[in-house]
N, C-alpha and C positions, 0 to 999 in steps of 0.2 A: 473645691473638690471634696473636702471633708464633709460638707453638708450633703452632697450627693450620696456619698458612701453611707452616712447615717440614715438618710432617707430610704435607701435600698434595704438596709438592715431592718429598719422599723417596718417597712412594707412587707418584707418576708416574714417577720414575726407575726404581724397582724393576719396575713393571709394563711399562715400555718396554724393559727389558733381558731379557725372557723368551726362551725357546729357540725359539719359533714363528717361522718365516720367512714373511714376507708377500711374495707374488709378485703382481706386477701383471699383469692380463690385457690385454696389448697385442697387436695383430695382428702376425704375423710380418713381418719386413722382407722386402720383395721384392728379390731379387738382380737386379742389372741384367742384362738378357739381351743376348746378342750377336746382331747381324744375321747370320743364317745363310743368307741368300740367296746362292746359288752363281751366280757370273757366269762365263760361258765364251764363247769366240769361236766363231763359226759353223763354222769349220773343225774344231772339236772334236766337232761333233754329227753323227750320222748318223740317217737315218730308216729304220725297219723297220716295214712294214705300217701306215704312217700314224702311227707313234708315234716321237717323238724320243728318242734315247739318246746319252749320251756314248760316243764310240768305245771299245769294249772293255768296257763295263759292261752289266749285265743289267737294271737297274732303269730305268724310264722317267725321263727328265730332269725335274727340278724346279729351277727357277731362272730366271736371265735370260740370254738369248742376245744377244750383242753382235756387230755387224759393224763393220769399220773401213775407212776409206779407206787407200790405200797409204801416206800420210804418218802413219798411226797415229791420226788423229782419228776420233771416233765417227761412224758412218754410220747405224746404226739399233739399236734395242733392243726386245725383246719378252720377256715372261715366259712360262714354260711350267708347266703343272700336269699332273701325271701323263702327261708326254710330249707334251702338245698345247699349241699356242699359245693363250694365254688372257690377256686383259687388253688394255692399250693398247700398240700398236706405235707407235713414234715414229721417223720418219725425219729426218735432219739434213742440212743443206747443208754444203759444205766449210768455210764460215765458222763453223759451229757452231750456226747458227740452225735452229729447227724448220721443216722443209719440208713434212712430211705426217704424218698420224696416222690410224690405223685401230683399230677395236675388234674383238677376237677372242674367241670363246666356244667352248670345247671343240674347238679346231682349225679353226673356220670363221670367215671374215671376216664381220662383221656390218655394219660401216659404215666409210667412209673419207672423208678430206677433205684437200685440199692448201692450203697457205698461200701 
């Protein structure tokens, strides 16, 4: 009985030490992505034929336009897609609280409300 047990152990060891490499099929790890949203101040943007551009650039602006009060605090923010305001515009009071909001689609204001 002992010899059968030893033979089984030796067989398993030899079979386990073969040259074949076993590769697990795991999904590739996703690399963390950076937030590539470009934020620029309103004074860096110019409008040409109804489309917003960063001054000196030829591609329509994609990103977030930010306006500031003279003290540097945020006054408003709006996203641009393909050079047109698109998404939620948010206006802020000097104390930082939200004062108004509007929705834009393809450069046109759809709705607005004040708080």
